[in-house]
N, C-alpha and C positions, 0 to 999 in steps of 0.2 A: 626266571629267565629274564634277560635284558634284551630288548629289541629296539634297535635304532632305526630311525627313518628321517627323511628330509634331505638327504643328499641329492646331488645332481650337478649339472653343468651351469656355470654362471660366469658372466664376464667380470673382469677385474673392476673393482669398485662397487660391485653389487653385494647383495645380502642373501643369506640363507638362514633358516632356523632348523636346527636338528632337534629331534625328540628322542627320548629314550624312555620306554615304558617298561616297568618292572611288573612281572606277574608271577603267580605261583609262590610256593614256599621253598623254592630251591635254595634260598639263602638261609637255611636253618630256621630257628624259631624267631629270629629277629624280623621286625617289620621294616618296610621301606623307610619309615621315618627314623629308624635307628641307625641308618647307614649314611655315611658321607658318600657323595657321588662324584666321580671324576670323569673328565673327558681327556682322551689321549688321541694321538694321530700318528700315522705311519705313512711317510711318503715313499715312493718307489726307490729302492736301494738304500733306504735310511732306516735307522733304528726307530722304534716307537718312542714318541716324546710326549711329555705332559703338556696339556693345554690349559685346563681349568679344573677347579674342584669347588664343591659347595658342601658345607657341613650340614649335619642334620639338626633338627630342632624346629620348634614352631615359630620362634621369633629370633630376631638378631642372627640370622644365618650368616655365617662367615663364608667368604669366597676368596679365592686366590687364583691368579692367572700367571701364565708364563710371560716373560718380557715381550715375546714376539707377538702376543695377541692382546696384551693389556691395553685397554682403551678402545679396542675394536670389537672384542667379543664380550658377551654377557651371559653368565650362567644363572639359571634359576630353577626352582623346583615347585611342583604342585603336588603336595602330599595327598590331596583328595583324589588325584588321578594317578598317583604312583608314577609320576612322570618328571623327568628332568629335561631341561631345554638348554640348548646352546645357540644363542643368537649371534650370528657372525655378520659383521658389517665391514665395509671397506675392504672387501676381500682382495687378496693379492695372489699372483700366480704361485707364490711360495706356500700358500695355504693348501694347495692341492695335495690330497692325502686321503687315506681311509681313516675315518673317525670312529673311535670306539668309546662307549661309555662303560663304566665299571663301578662296582660298589665295594666300599671298605668300611670297617668299623670306626675308622678315624680318618681325618683329612690327611692327605699325603700327596707329594709330587712324584712319589716313586711307584712305578707300576707293580712291583712285587707286593706292595701293601694291599692291593685290591684283590679280593677273593673271587669276585664274579665279574664276568665280562660278556658284552654283547658280541655279535658277529661283525659289526662294523657297517658303516655306510660311506659310500665313496663321494668325495667332493672334488670336482674339477673346476679350476678357475682358469679361464682363458684370458690371455693378455692381448 
């Protein structure tokens, strides 16, 4: 299971940190460390869009961001805690959405590549 937390209401220019904790063995025999993790978001009336992804591995973890968040958001993971984070800075009203974390066997910007999804956490940025 993937459980997101950390969403809420914030003013434009502010920051939030989202967390996604992975528990259980619902993702077959692979461990958390074997999965790339992604963040996606869905704004009202819009399609789900890619935000960020982080590869698996102990060192030299690769990350990738959408153009709209690069330089403002930072994704990281703590394998000891089975948790992935999304630090969001300089938030804008356009960042308002439900944010989802997801797990995939490889890094991808495409939602269908992700096998397991959380239920989402809502972020609202007031202007």
